[in-house]
PAKOL-902743 format. One record per residue (C-alpha): residue number from 1; z, y, x. Coordinates in Angstrom, 3 decimals, padded with zeros to 6 digits, m for minus. Each point is the difference from the previous one (the first is absolute). Layout:
residues N
<r seq="NUM" c3="Z" c2="Y" c1="X"/>
...
//
This chain:
residues 305
<r seq="1" c3="m045.028" c2="m048.224" c1="m052.233"/>
<r seq="2" c3="002.702" c2="000.813" c1="m002.797"/>
<r seq="3" c3="001.501" c2="002.656" c1="002.540"/>
<r seq="4" c3="m003.339" c2="001.547" c1="000.658"/>
<r seq="5" c3="m000.600" c2="000.288" c1="m003.805"/>
<r seq="6" c3="003.544" c2="001.368" c1="m000.622"/>
<r seq="7" c3="m000.484" c2="002.541" c1="002.744"/>
<r seq="8" c3="m003.446" c2="001.043" c1="m001.255"/>
<r seq="9" c3="001.613" c2="000.578" c1="m003.464"/>
<r seq="10" c3="002.735" c2="001.983" c1="001.456"/>
<r seq="11" c3="m002.650" c2="001.913" c1="002.082"/>
<r seq="12" c3="m001.866" c2="000.889" c1="m003.147"/>
<r seq="13" c3="003.178" c2="001.364" c1="m001.586"/>
<r seq="14" c3="000.750" c2="002.093" c1="003.071"/>
<r seq="15" c3="m003.618" c2="001.432" c1="000.219"/>
<r seq="16" c3="000.240" c2="000.697" c1="m003.686"/>
<r seq="17" c3="003.418" c2="001.757" c1="000.474"/>
<r seq="18" c3="m001.241" c2="002.138" c1="002.780"/>
<r seq="19" c3="m003.168" c2="001.078" c1="m001.676"/>
<r seq="20" c3="001.851" c2="000.736" c1="m003.123"/>
<r seq="21" c3="002.401" c2="002.158" c1="001.909"/>
<r seq="22" c3="m002.768" c2="001.972" c1="001.450"/>
<r seq="23" c3="m001.530" c2="000.473" c1="m003.410"/>
<r seq="24" c3="003.262" c2="001.125" c1="m001.403"/>
<r seq="25" c3="000.852" c2="002.421" c1="002.887"/>
<r seq="26" c3="m003.351" c2="001.523" c1="m000.008"/>
<r seq="27" c3="000.406" c2="000.986" c1="m003.450"/>
<r seq="28" c3="003.669" c2="000.676" c1="m000.204"/>
<r seq="29" c3="000.008" c2="002.763" c1="002.723"/>
<r seq="30" c3="m002.883" c2="002.060" c1="m001.340"/>
<r seq="31" c3="m003.352" c2="m000.086" c1="m001.621"/>
<r seq="32" c3="m002.548" c2="m001.989" c1="002.142"/>
<r seq="33" c3="m002.665" c2="002.236" c1="m001.170"/>
<r seq="34" c3="001.601" c2="003.078" c1="001.651"/>
<r seq="35" c3="000.419" c2="m002.221" c1="003.204"/>
<r seq="36" c3="m003.624" c2="m000.880" c1="000.011"/>
<r seq="37" c3="m001.723" c2="003.227" c1="m001.087"/>
<r seq="38" c3="000.142" c2="003.454" c1="001.947"/>
<r seq="39" c3="002.395" c2="002.725" c1="m001.187"/>
<r seq="40" c3="m003.099" c2="001.989" c1="m001.198"/>
<r seq="41" c3="m001.090" c2="m002.534" c1="m002.472"/>
<r seq="42" c3="m000.092" c2="001.283" c1="m003.603"/>
<r seq="43" c3="001.857" c2="m001.662" c1="m003.003"/>
<r seq="44" c3="m003.384" c2="m001.219" c1="m001.322"/>
<r seq="45" c3="m000.796" c2="m001.537" c1="003.416"/>
<r seq="46" c3="003.350" c2="m001.720" c1="000.077"/>
<r seq="47" c3="m000.333" c2="m001.314" c1="m003.517"/>
<r seq="48" c3="m003.596" c2="m001.296" c1="000.629"/>
<r seq="49" c3="001.197" c2="m001.795" c1="003.371"/>
<r seq="50" c3="002.978" c2="m001.567" c1="m001.718"/>
<r seq="51" c3="m002.175" c2="m001.350" c1="m002.837"/>
<r seq="52" c3="m002.468" c2="m001.206" c1="002.770"/>
<r seq="53" c3="002.543" c2="m002.225" c1="001.812"/>
<r seq="54" c3="001.917" c2="m000.892" c1="m003.106"/>
<r seq="55" c3="003.173" c2="001.999" c1="000.608"/>
<r seq="56" c3="m000.176" c2="001.673" c1="m003.478"/>
<r seq="57" c3="001.018" c2="m003.473" c1="m001.508"/>
<r seq="58" c3="003.654" c2="m000.821" c1="m000.833"/>
<r seq="59" c3="001.994" c2="m001.276" c1="003.012"/>
<r seq="60" c3="000.220" c2="m003.576" c1="m001.313"/>
<r seq="61" c3="m003.757" c2="m000.193" c1="m000.386"/>
<r seq="62" c3="m000.483" c2="001.431" c1="003.494"/>
<r seq="63" c3="002.289" c2="m002.688" c1="001.389"/>
<r seq="64" c3="m001.621" c2="m002.958" c1="m001.618"/>
<r seq="65" c3="m003.313" c2="001.339" c1="000.994"/>
<r seq="66" c3="001.318" c2="000.382" c1="003.606"/>
<r seq="67" c3="001.116" c2="m003.722" c1="000.026"/>
<r seq="68" c3="m003.423" c2="m001.084" c1="m001.288"/>
<r seq="69" c3="m001.843" c2="002.043" c1="002.777"/>
<r seq="70" c3="002.334" c2="m001.724" c1="002.617"/>
<r seq="71" c3="m001.255" c2="m003.401" c1="m001.053"/>
<r seq="72" c3="m003.528" c2="001.002" c1="000.904"/>
<r seq="73" c3="001.185" c2="002.054" c1="003.095"/>
<r seq="74" c3="m001.419" c2="003.089" c1="m001.683"/>
<r seq="75" c3="002.199" c2="002.990" c1="000.945"/>
<r seq="76" c3="m002.603" c2="002.667" c1="m000.940"/>
<r seq="77" c3="m002.077" c2="002.306" c1="002.167"/>
<r seq="78" c3="001.594" c2="001.658" c1="002.960"/>
<r seq="79" c3="m000.044" c2="003.792" c1="m000.779"/>
<r seq="80" c3="m000.048" c2="000.714" c1="003.791"/>
<r seq="81" c3="m002.672" c2="m002.605" c1="001.052"/>
<r seq="82" c3="m001.936" c2="m000.200" c1="m003.199"/>
<r seq="83" c3="m000.149" c2="m003.705" c1="000.322"/>
<r seq="84" c3="001.857" c2="m002.993" c1="m001.693"/>
<r seq="85" c3="003.582" c2="000.373" c1="001.347"/>
<r seq="86" c3="000.251" c2="m003.759" c1="000.752"/>
<r seq="87" c3="m003.156" c2="000.140" c1="002.034"/>
<r seq="88" c3="001.425" c2="002.849" c1="002.128"/>
<r seq="89" c3="003.230" c2="m001.954" c1="000.597"/>
<r seq="90" c3="m001.837" c2="m003.298" c1="001.085"/>
<r seq="91" c3="m002.015" c2="002.181" c1="002.391"/>
<r seq="92" c3="003.034" c2="001.333" c1="001.752"/>
<r seq="93" c3="002.178" c2="m003.116" c1="m000.339"/>
<r seq="94" c3="m001.563" c2="m001.855" c1="003.085"/>
<r seq="95" c3="001.122" c2="002.871" c1="002.308"/>
<r seq="96" c3="003.583" c2="m000.265" c1="m001.199"/>
<r seq="97" c3="000.045" c2="m003.648" c1="000.339"/>
<r seq="98" c3="m001.465" c2="000.103" c1="003.504"/>
<r seq="99" c3="002.541" c2="002.497" c1="001.126"/>
<r seq="100" c3="002.888" c2="m002.074" c1="m001.419"/>
<r seq="101" c3="m001.260" c2="m003.202" c1="001.399"/>
<r seq="102" c3="m000.663" c2="001.434" c1="003.375"/>
<r seq="103" c3="003.319" c2="001.931" c1="000.321"/>
<r seq="104" c3="002.446" c2="m002.340" c1="m001.641"/>
<r seq="105" c3="m002.043" c2="m003.144" c1="001.161"/>
<r seq="106" c3="000.423" c2="001.072" c1="003.599"/>
<r seq="107" c3="003.750" c2="000.670" c1="m000.428"/>
<r seq="108" c3="000.408" c2="m003.519" c1="m001.618"/>
<r seq="109" c3="m001.684" c2="m001.661" c1="003.069"/>
<r seq="110" c3="001.829" c2="002.083" c1="002.632"/>
<r seq="111" c3="003.529" c2="m000.047" c1="m001.447"/>
<r seq="112" c3="000.470" c2="m003.912" c1="000.240"/>
<r seq="113" c3="m000.375" c2="m000.267" c1="003.833"/>
<r seq="114" c3="001.772" c2="003.414" c1="000.556"/>
<r seq="115" c3="002.930" c2="m001.065" c1="m002.234"/>
<r seq="116" c3="000.187" c2="m003.529" c1="001.513"/>
<r seq="117" c3="m000.113" c2="001.108" c1="003.483"/>
<r seq="118" c3="002.786" c2="002.594" c1="m000.626"/>
<r seq="119" c3="002.142" c2="m002.672" c1="m001.780"/>
<r seq="120" c3="m000.055" c2="m002.459" c1="002.986"/>
<r seq="121" c3="002.457" c2="002.114" c1="002.003"/>
<r seq="122" c3="001.809" c2="002.365" c1="m002.254"/>
<r seq="123" c3="001.180" c2="002.998" c1="001.954"/>
<r seq="124" c3="m002.334" c2="m000.575" c1="002.802"/>
<r seq="125" c3="m002.484" c2="002.589" c1="001.324"/>
<r seq="126" c3="m002.861" c2="m001.278" c1="m002.130"/>
<r seq="127" c3="002.103" c2="000.089" c1="m003.147"/>
<r seq="128" c3="001.356" c2="003.452" c1="000.760"/>
<r seq="129" c3="m003.636" c2="001.274" c1="000.557"/>
<r seq="130" c3="m001.388" c2="m001.548" c1="m003.252"/>
<r seq="131" c3="003.069" c2="001.143" c1="m001.911"/>
<r seq="132" c3="m000.265" c2="003.522" c1="001.279"/>
<r seq="133" c3="m003.835" c2="000.240" c1="m000.623"/>
<r seq="134" c3="000.656" c2="m001.412" c1="m003.481"/>
<r seq="135" c3="002.499" c2="002.686" c1="m000.812"/>
<r seq="136" c3="m002.378" c2="002.632" c1="001.398"/>
<r seq="137" c3="m002.723" c2="m001.267" c1="m002.270"/>
<r seq="138" c3="002.307" c2="000.151" c1="m003.110"/>
<r seq="139" c3="001.058" c2="003.575" c1="000.811"/>
<r seq="140" c3="m003.444" c2="001.529" c1="000.314"/>
<r seq="141" c3="m001.504" c2="001.208" c1="m003.394"/>
<r seq="142" c3="m003.436" c2="m001.292" c1="m000.465"/>
<r seq="143" c3="m001.649" c2="003.381" c1="m000.897"/>
<r seq="144" c3="001.397" c2="001.413" c1="003.255"/>
<r seq="145" c3="m001.079" c2="m003.035" c1="001.969"/>
<r seq="146" c3="m003.401" c2="000.335" c1="m001.480"/>
<r seq="147" c3="m000.313" c2="003.628" c1="001.006"/>
<r seq="148" c3="001.116" c2="m000.755" c1="003.548"/>
<r seq="149" c3="m002.516" c2="m002.903" c1="000.204"/>
<r seq="150" c3="m002.693" c2="002.318" c1="m001.003"/>
<r seq="151" c3="001.040" c2="002.655" c1="002.481"/>
<r seq="152" c3="000.354" c2="m002.265" c1="002.858"/>
<r seq="153" c3="m002.442" c2="m002.741" c1="m000.371"/>
<r seq="154" c3="m002.835" c2="001.820" c1="m001.932"/>
<r seq="155" c3="000.198" c2="003.639" c1="000.931"/>
<r seq="156" c3="001.410" c2="m000.026" c1="003.573"/>
<r seq="157" c3="m001.345" c2="m003.359" c1="001.426"/>
<r seq="158" c3="m002.966" c2="m000.300" c1="m002.510"/>
<r seq="159" c3="000.276" c2="m003.734" c1="m000.052"/>
<r seq="160" c3="m000.201" c2="m000.327" c1="m003.787"/>
<r seq="161" c3="m001.379" c2="002.102" c1="m002.832"/>
<r seq="162" c3="002.371" c2="002.291" c1="m001.748"/>
<r seq="163" c3="m000.593" c2="m001.064" c1="m003.539"/>
<r seq="164" c3="m002.327" c2="m001.783" c1="m002.392"/>
<r seq="165" c3="m001.447" c2="m003.596" c1="000.062"/>
<r seq="166" c3="m003.121" c2="m001.780" c1="000.984"/>
<r seq="167" c3="000.788" c2="m001.933" c1="003.167"/>
<r seq="168" c3="002.921" c2="m002.067" c1="001.588"/>
<r seq="169" c3="000.938" c2="003.085" c1="002.067"/>
<r seq="170" c3="000.776" c2="001.828" c1="m003.140"/>
<r seq="171" c3="002.434" c2="m002.721" c1="m001.081"/>
<r seq="172" c3="002.096" c2="m000.070" c1="003.162"/>
<r seq="173" c3="002.136" c2="003.032" c1="m000.420"/>
<r seq="174" c3="000.852" c2="m000.338" c1="m003.798"/>
<r seq="175" c3="000.529" c2="m003.755" c1="000.436"/>
<r seq="176" c3="002.311" c2="000.576" c1="002.941"/>
<r seq="177" c3="001.925" c2="002.688" c1="m001.795"/>
<r seq="178" c3="000.506" c2="m002.381" c1="m003.024"/>
<r seq="179" c3="001.111" c2="m002.895" c1="002.297"/>
<r seq="180" c3="002.739" c2="001.577" c1="001.815"/>
<r seq="181" c3="002.671" c2="000.278" c1="m002.623"/>
<r seq="182" c3="m000.586" c2="m003.495" c1="m001.494"/>
<r seq="183" c3="m000.232" c2="m001.480" c1="003.661"/>
<r seq="184" c3="003.425" c2="001.440" c1="000.720"/>
<r seq="185" c3="001.447" c2="m001.471" c1="m003.345"/>
<r seq="186" c3="m001.594" c2="m003.217" c1="000.515"/>
<r seq="187" c3="001.105" c2="m000.392" c1="003.643"/>
<r seq="188" c3="003.564" c2="000.829" c1="m000.790"/>
<r seq="189" c3="000.070" c2="m002.529" c1="m002.867"/>
<r seq="190" c3="m001.511" c2="m002.649" c1="002.217"/>
<r seq="191" c3="002.275" c2="000.659" c1="002.720"/>
<r seq="192" c3="003.053" c2="m000.183" c1="m002.281"/>
<r seq="193" c3="m001.093" c2="m003.160" c1="m001.926"/>
<r seq="194" c3="m000.943" c2="m001.787" c1="003.397"/>
<r seq="195" c3="003.360" c2="000.749" c1="001.567"/>
<r seq="196" c3="001.712" c2="m001.437" c1="m003.200"/>
<r seq="197" c3="m002.184" c2="m003.191" c1="000.234"/>
<r seq="198" c3="000.481" c2="m000.542" c1="003.686"/>
<r seq="199" c3="003.892" c2="m000.085" c1="m000.563"/>
<r seq="200" c3="m000.203" c2="m002.604" c1="m002.456"/>
<r seq="201" c3="001.037" c2="m003.645" c1="000.749"/>
<r seq="202" c3="m003.396" c2="m001.492" c1="m000.329"/>
<r seq="203" c3="m001.284" c2="002.130" c1="002.836"/>
<r seq="204" c3="002.910" c2="m000.890" c1="002.134"/>
<r seq="205" c3="m000.567" c2="m003.646" c1="m000.702"/>
<r seq="206" c3="m003.523" c2="000.056" c1="000.714"/>
<r seq="207" c3="000.566" c2="001.772" c1="003.342"/>
<r seq="208" c3="002.662" c2="m002.432" c1="000.870"/>
<r seq="209" c3="m002.716" c2="m002.768" c1="m000.542"/>
<r seq="210" c3="m002.058" c2="001.527" c1="002.491"/>
<r seq="211" c3="m002.597" c2="002.005" c1="m002.137"/>
<r seq="212" c3="m001.305" c2="003.003" c1="001.650"/>
<r seq="213" c3="000.635" c2="003.419" c1="m001.664"/>
<r seq="214" c3="m003.645" c2="000.825" c1="m000.723"/>
<r seq="215" c3="m000.475" c2="m003.288" c1="m001.943"/>
<r seq="216" c3="003.143" c2="000.586" c1="m002.050"/>
<r seq="217" c3="m001.178" c2="003.536" c1="m000.767"/>
<r seq="218" c3="m003.511" c2="m001.168" c1="m000.946"/>
<r seq="219" c3="000.895" c2="m003.131" c1="m002.008"/>
<r seq="220" c3="003.341" c2="000.850" c1="m001.680"/>
<r seq="221" c3="001.354" c2="003.606" c1="000.161"/>
<r seq="222" c3="m003.247" c2="001.748" c1="m000.708"/>
<r seq="223" c3="m000.478" c2="m001.653" c1="m003.283"/>
<r seq="224" c3="003.451" c2="001.041" c1="m001.187"/>
<r seq="225" c3="m000.702" c2="003.517" c1="001.115"/>
<r seq="226" c3="m003.307" c2="000.131" c1="m001.818"/>
<r seq="227" c3="001.186" c2="m000.146" c1="m003.636"/>
<r seq="228" c3="001.900" c2="003.253" c1="000.172"/>
<r seq="229" c3="m002.661" c2="001.356" c1="002.306"/>
<r seq="230" c3="m002.545" c2="m000.592" c1="m002.820"/>
<r seq="231" c3="002.264" c2="001.870" c1="m002.486"/>
<r seq="232" c3="000.330" c2="003.112" c1="002.097"/>
<r seq="233" c3="m003.819" c2="m000.123" c1="000.670"/>
<r seq="234" c3="m000.478" c2="m000.009" c1="m003.779"/>
<r seq="235" c3="002.259" c2="003.087" c1="m000.183"/>
<r seq="236" c3="m002.008" c2="001.816" c1="002.562"/>
<r seq="237" c3="m003.284" c2="m000.913" c1="m001.568"/>
<r seq="238" c3="001.224" c2="001.314" c1="m003.438"/>
<r seq="239" c3="001.383" c2="003.064" c1="001.666"/>
<r seq="240" c3="m003.250" c2="000.625" c1="001.797"/>
<r seq="241" c3="m002.105" c2="m000.443" c1="m003.142"/>
<r seq="242" c3="002.180" c2="002.190" c1="m002.104"/>
<r seq="243" c3="001.381" c2="002.489" c1="002.412"/>
<r seq="244" c3="m000.421" c2="000.999" c1="003.528"/>
<r seq="245" c3="m003.702" c2="m000.487" c1="000.309"/>
<r seq="246" c3="m000.306" c2="003.430" c1="m001.677"/>
<r seq="247" c3="001.632" c2="001.604" c1="002.989"/>
<r seq="248" c3="m002.165" c2="m001.768" c1="002.487"/>
<r seq="249" c3="m003.383" c2="000.288" c1="m001.863"/>
<r seq="250" c3="000.725" c2="003.737" c1="m000.591"/>
<r seq="251" c3="000.853" c2="000.617" c1="003.657"/>
<r seq="252" c3="m003.174" c2="m001.775" c1="001.408"/>
<r seq="253" c3="m002.284" c2="000.757" c1="m003.129"/>
<r seq="254" c3="m000.397" c2="m003.590" c1="m000.362"/>
<r seq="255" c3="m002.117" c2="m000.541" c1="m003.207"/>
<r seq="256" c3="002.380" c2="m002.375" c1="m001.830"/>
<r seq="257" c3="001.902" c2="m000.256" c1="m003.246"/>
<r seq="258" c3="003.004" c2="002.130" c1="001.256"/>
<r seq="259" c3="m002.247" c2="002.955" c1="000.959"/>
<r seq="260" c3="m001.859" c2="m000.305" c1="m003.113"/>
<r seq="261" c3="003.220" c2="m000.104" c1="m002.227"/>
<r seq="262" c3="001.124" c2="003.297" c1="001.563"/>
<r seq="263" c3="m003.357" c2="001.574" c1="m000.728"/>
<r seq="264" c3="m000.065" c2="m001.319" c1="m003.522"/>
<r seq="265" c3="003.378" c2="001.458" c1="m000.784"/>
<r seq="266" c3="m000.972" c2="003.357" c1="001.411"/>
<r seq="267" c3="m003.244" c2="000.017" c1="m002.046"/>
<r seq="268" c3="001.889" c2="m001.339" c1="m003.235"/>
<r seq="269" c3="m002.190" c2="m002.970" c1="m000.202"/>
<r seq="270" c3="001.855" c2="m002.023" c1="m002.504"/>
<r seq="271" c3="m002.490" c2="m002.936" c1="m000.215"/>
<r seq="272" c3="m000.159" c2="m000.451" c1="003.598"/>
<r seq="273" c3="003.650" c2="m000.102" c1="000.466"/>
<r seq="274" c3="000.423" c2="m002.656" c1="m002.746"/>
<r seq="275" c3="m002.590" c2="m002.216" c1="001.662"/>
<r seq="276" c3="001.705" c2="000.337" c1="003.368"/>
<r seq="277" c3="003.395" c2="m000.818" c1="m001.537"/>
<r seq="278" c3="m001.343" c2="m003.056" c1="m001.835"/>
<r seq="279" c3="m001.912" c2="m001.444" c1="003.079"/>
<r seq="280" c3="002.952" c2="000.553" c1="002.455"/>
<r seq="281" c3="002.518" c2="m001.646" c1="m002.579"/>
<r seq="282" c3="m002.356" c2="m002.999" c1="m000.280"/>
<r seq="283" c3="m000.192" c2="m000.278" c1="003.845"/>
<r seq="284" c3="003.717" c2="000.152" c1="000.397"/>
<r seq="285" c3="000.566" c2="m002.731" c1="m002.522"/>
<r seq="286" c3="m002.571" c2="m002.374" c1="001.561"/>
<r seq="287" c3="001.512" c2="000.706" c1="003.468"/>
<r seq="288" c3="003.465" c2="m001.060" c1="m001.099"/>
<r seq="289" c3="m001.343" c2="m003.163" c1="m001.707"/>
<r seq="290" c3="m001.969" c2="m001.003" c1="003.203"/>
<r seq="291" c3="003.047" c2="000.719" c1="002.265"/>
<r seq="292" c3="002.229" c2="m002.131" c1="m002.288"/>
<r seq="293" c3="m002.398" c2="m002.752" c1="000.225"/>
<r seq="294" c3="m000.268" c2="000.310" c1="003.815"/>
<r seq="295" c3="003.748" c2="m000.183" c1="000.185"/>
<r seq="296" c3="m000.001" c2="m003.229" c1="m001.848"/>
<r seq="297" c3="m002.647" c2="m001.437" c1="002.335"/>
<r seq="298" c3="002.108" c2="001.085" c1="003.103"/>
<r seq="299" c3="003.211" c2="m001.494" c1="m001.413"/>
<r seq="300" c3="m000.459" c2="m002.610" c1="m002.833"/>
<r seq="301" c3="003.662" c2="000.195" c1="m000.787"/>
<r seq="302" c3="m000.326" c2="003.395" c1="m001.525"/>
<r seq="303" c3="000.216" c2="m000.112" c1="m003.896"/>
<r seq="304" c3="m002.528" c2="002.093" c1="m001.704"/>
<r seq="305" c3="000.797" c2="000.921" c1="m003.591"/>
//
């Protein structure tokens, strides 16, 4: 419990730092009013709009008002959607979470057996095949892979829809595109860790006592591999939330936060961008805390501080 409270406190500071950075950046590199209004707006319209949203106040007053609004999840009204910004974010958030869980989740489940099988006989045909496919997966850019998936499986073969959401068939191509690179990284990591574990004395002793390799893998080596595996899974989840979902959601017109963030930037919707950054930062903090707790559950020897 002390660890959880400590990490929650750290998380609050991180989220505060991220949102403060967004506040400063959006005001340091230009007038937000100019970003949110068309170029044809008159000086009177700009002044009236600035007074309406509180941007005519001193910067320190704006900042503390901004912090007060965060406590109530009030980020203002989206200029693009004409609705509360946080409402728009929570409407799109499930789509992004579904995409991440389907893509990275499938990579997590597939990488363990693939890496373990490859590690049993290093240099064998299975190991070479898995390694080659892993390197190929790492070499292909996701935006290119997404376009190729649309061309082949949606346009030519007509197996899946080209874009959008609404059914399980809509999810297959974007989830598979998201899964490929993490699957390659996970598999290479499991393979390397498993080879290292299989060469340790405790494994050789267990085999000398007559234990079968599948039992050794299941009861001993897998647990030692899982701790770093959980850590790299956390990195992929954080990267997915904060990064490459934008590419996939844009390519497949998937209605998630990544696509909406691009649209909000293009439309100069400052309030919507602030809400997106805050919610994503909070999710990243909670993900890291949960993964730390999971690591402790897998290996009680880990010291969490």
